[in-house]
C-alpha positions in Angstrom: -17.5 -4.4 -39.9 -19.4 -7.7 -40.0 -20.0 -9.5 -36.7 -21.7 -12.8 -36.0 -23.9 -14.1 -33.1 -24.8 -17.6 -32.0 -27.2 -18.4 -29.3 -29.0 -21.3 -27.7 -32.7 -20.5 -27.4 -33.6 -21.1 -23.8 -36.7 -18.9 -23.5 -38.6 -16.3 -25.4 -39.1 -12.7 -24.3 -42.4 -12.0 -22.7 -42.8 -8.8 -24.7 -43.8 -10.9 -27.7 -42.3 -12.1 -31.0 -39.6 -14.7 -31.5 -35.9 -14.0 -31.4 -35.7 -14.8 -35.1 -38.3 -12.1 -36.0 -36.6 -9.6 -33.9 -33.2 -10.2 -35.6 -34.8 -10.1 -39.0 -36.4 -6.8 -38.1 -32.9 -5.5 -37.2 -31.6 -6.5 -40.7 -29.6 -9.5 -39.5 -29.0 -12.4 -41.9 -29.5 -15.9 -40.8 -26.7 -18.3 -41.7 -27.8 -21.4 -40.0 -30.3 -22.0 -37.3 -29.3 -19.7 -34.4 -26.2 -18.4 -36.1 -26.6 -15.0 -37.6 -24.5 -12.3 -39.5 -25.1 -8.9 -37.9 -24.0 -5.3 -38.4 -21.6 -3.7 -36.0 -23.9 -0.8 -35.4 -26.7 -3.2 -34.4 -24.7 -5.1 -31.7 -26.4 -3.6 -28.7 -29.9 -4.1 -30.2 -29.1 -7.7 -31.2 -27.8 -8.6 -27.7 -30.9 -7.1 -26.2 -33.1 -9.2 -28.6 -31.2 -12.4 -27.8 -31.4 -11.6 -24.1 -30.3 -14.4 -21.7 -30.1 -17.1 -24.4 -26.4 -17.6 -24.1 -25.2 -15.2 -26.8 -21.8 -15.7 -28.3 -20.6 -12.7 -30.3 -17.9 -13.3 -32.9 -15.9 -11.5 -35.5 -13.3 -12.3 -38.1 -9.8 -11.3 -37.0 -7.0 -10.3 -39.5 -4.4 -12.5 -37.8 -4.5 -15.8 -36.0 -4.5 -15.3 -32.2 -3.3 -17.8 -29.7 -5.3 -18.8 -26.6 -4.7 -16.6 -23.6 -4.2 -17.8 -20.1 -4.0 -16.0 -16.8 -1.1 -16.3 -14.3 -2.6 -19.4 -12.7 -2.9 -21.1 -16.1 -6.7 -20.7 -16.5 -8.1 -20.0 -19.9 -9.4 -16.4 -20.4 -9.6 -16.3 -24.2 -10.1 -19.1 -26.7 -8.0 -17.5 -29.4 -8.7 -18.0 -33.1 -11.4 -20.5 -34.0 -12.7 -22.1 -37.2 -16.5 -22.0 -37.2 -18.3 -24.7 -39.2 -22.0 -24.3 -40.0 -23.9 -27.0 -41.9 -27.4 -28.2 -42.8 -28.3 -30.8 -40.2 -31.4 -32.0 -42.0 -29.6 -32.6 -45.3 -26.2 -34.0 -44.4 -26.2 -33.9 -40.6 -25.3 -37.5 -40.1 -22.1 -37.5 -42.1 -20.8 -34.2 -40.8 -21.7 -34.9 -37.2 -19.9 -38.2 -37.5 -16.8 -36.4 -38.6 -17.1 -33.8 -35.9 -17.6 -36.4 -33.2 -14.0 -37.3 -33.5 -12.7 -33.8 -33.1 -12.2 -31.4 -30.1 -15.0 -29.1 -31.0 -17.0 -26.5 -29.0 -20.7 -26.4 -29.9 -22.0 -22.9 -30.4 -25.5 -23.8 -31.3 -27.4 -26.4 -33.3 -25.3 -27.4 -36.4 -22.7 -24.8 -35.6 -19.3 -25.8 -34.1 -16.0 -24.1 -33.3 -12.7 -25.8 -33.8 -9.3 -24.5 -32.6 -7.3 -23.0 -35.4 -5.0 -25.4 -37.2 -1.9 -23.4 -36.6 -2.0 -23.3 -32.8 0.7 -25.4 -31.1 -1.7 -28.0 -29.7 -2.3 -29.2 -33.2 1.3 -29.2 -34.3 2.9 -31.1 -31.4 2.0 -34.8 -32.1 -1.7 -34.2 -32.4 -4.0 -36.9 -33.7 -6.2 -34.3 -35.4 -5.6 -33.0 -39.0 -7.9 -30.0 -39.1 -7.4 -29.4 -42.8 -8.3 -32.9 -43.6 -11.4 -32.8 -41.4 -12.6 -29.5 -43.1 -12.0 -31.0 -46.5 -14.1 -34.1 -45.6 -16.9 -31.8 -44.2 -17.0 -29.9 -47.5 -17.1 -33.2 -49.4 -20.0 -34.4 -47.3 -21.9 -31.1 -47.5 -20.8 -28.8 -50.3 -23.1 -26.1 -48.8 -21.3 -26.2 -45.4 -19.9 -22.8 -44.4 -16.4 -22.5 -42.9 -15.3 -19.3 -41.2 -11.6 -19.2 -40.3 -9.9 -16.7 -37.9 -13.0 -16.2 -35.8 -12.6 -14.8 -32.3 -15.1 -14.5 -29.4 -15.7 -10.8 -28.8 -17.6 -11.2 -25.5 -15.0 -13.7 -24.1 -15.3 -12.4 -20.5 -18.9 -13.7 -20.6 -18.7 -16.6 -23.0 -15.4 -18.4 -22.3 -16.4 -20.1 -19.0 -19.8 -21.0 -20.6 -18.2 -22.6 -23.6 -15.7 -24.5 -21.4 -18.6 -25.9 -19.4 -20.2 -27.2 -22.6 -17.0 -29.1 -23.3 -17.1 -30.6 -19.8 -20.7 -31.7 -20.4 -19.7 -33.3 -23.7 -16.9 -35.3 -22.1 -19.2 -36.4 -19.3 -21.9 -37.5 -21.7 -19.5 -39.5 -23.9 -18.0 -41.1 -20.8 -21.4 -42.2 -19.6 -22.2 -43.8 -22.9 -18.9 -45.8 -23.0 -19.2 -46.8 -19.3 -22.8 -48.0 -19.9 -21.5 -50.0 -22.9 -18.9 -51.7 -20.7 -21.4 -52.3 -17.9 -23.9 -53.9 -20.4 -21.2 -56.2 -21.8 -20.0 -57.2 -18.3 -23.6 -58.1 -17.4 -24.1 -60.2 -20.5 -20.9 -62.1 -19.8 -21.9 -62.6 -16.2 -25.3 -64.0 -17.2 -23.9 -66.2 -20.0 -25.9 -64.4 -22.7 -22.9 -63.8 -25.0 -20.3 -66.0 -26.7 -16.6 -65.4 -26.8 -16.6 -64.1 -30.4 -19.2 -61.4 -29.7 -17.4 -60.4 -26.5 -14.3 -59.7 -28.7 -16.3 -57.7 -31.2 -18.1 -55.6 -28.6 -14.9 -55.0 -26.6 -13.2 -53.8 -29.8 -15.9 -51.3 -30.5 -15.8 -49.9 -27.0 -12.0 -49.7 -27.0 -12.1 -47.8 -30.2 -14.6 -45.3 -28.8 -12.5 -45.0 -25.6 -9.3 -44.3 -27.6 -11.0 -41.6 -29.6 -12.4 -40.0 -26.4 -9.1 -40.1 -24.7 -7.4 -38.3 -27.6 -10.1 -35.6 -27.6 -9.9 -35.3 -23.8 -6.1 -34.9 -23.9 -6.4 -32.1 -26.4 -9.1 -30.3 -24.4 -6.9 -30.5 -21.3 -3.9 -28.9 -23.1 -6.1 -26.3 -24.9 -8.7 -25.4 -22.3 -6.7 -26.2 -19.2 -9.4 -28.4 -17.7 -8.7 -31.5 -15.6 -12.3 -32.7 -15.2 -12.0 -34.6 -18.5 -9.1 -36.6 -17.0 -11.3 -37.6 -14.0 -14.0 -38.7 -16.4 -11.6 -40.8 -18.4 -10.6 -42.7 -15.2 -14.1 -44.0 -14.9 -13.7 -45.8 -18.1 -10.3 -47.2 -17.0 -12.1 -48.7 -14.0 -14.6 -50.4 -16.3 -12.0 -51.8 -18.6 -10.3 -53.5 -15.6 -13.6 -54.8 -14.4 -14.3 -56.2 -17.8 -11.0 -58.1 -17.9 -11.7 -59.5 -14.5 -15.2 -60.6 -15.5 -13.9 -62.3 -18.7 -11.2 -64.1 -16.7 -13.8 -65.5 -14.2 -16.8 -66.3 -16.4 -15.3 -67.1 -19.7 -12.7 -69.2 -18.0 -15.4 -71.2 -16.2 -17.2 -71.8 -19.5 -14.0 -73.0 -21.1 -13.4 -75.4 -18.3 -17.0 -76.7 -18.5 -16.6 -77.3 -22.3 -13.3 -79.2 -21.7 -15.0 -81.3 -19.0 -17.9 -82.2 -21.2 -15.8 -83.1 -24.1 -13.5 -85.3 -22.0 
């Protein structure tokens, strides 16, 4: 049976030789960057070669599996995933742009996992059309590889680690949007931006916020995490602060113009 492994290279083994050379010596086949196809009989040796570099062991399941939660509602198994691997150097920009609007989990560089399209989270009023996204990815990079019905074999080890990556993603995207609102507020306060540009910049930020909110909502239902909701509230605060700043400063500018033209 064919298995797959993805890892994030954090450090090399002191005993010499890179992880790549060790995996090649074990007969493994590189698919993309740190994503490899491996033989079932070599699993123990492969895990030893990868070491502490966050190994994620996967295999193709015959049936689509739903996520599994414990009695308290916490996620213990991600269920079936669709793994997408692409060439970041050749078509990275286009594919990454498509993925940026989806609730992915990053396995390693240029390799992402998406929840399977048949799970209930996609069916009930979801803003994500996974089949359309996959079609667009193939259109952008005909050499992109898509693996459906993939499940994490070492879920006891990997699930919490992958969920943490999602939390980091939400926090990172939140910071970028918050910084955008903060910069716009400062420009308005200092009088360095006109009303037209304020509207344009606010529209861009609102669009990013809407996209992140949809992704965050999906993560909350799929992964049962609430930290993303707390992150989103930081942006709500900045939107209110922006409206207040516009009312004060742009209102004063309008009054000044009316006074001067009188």
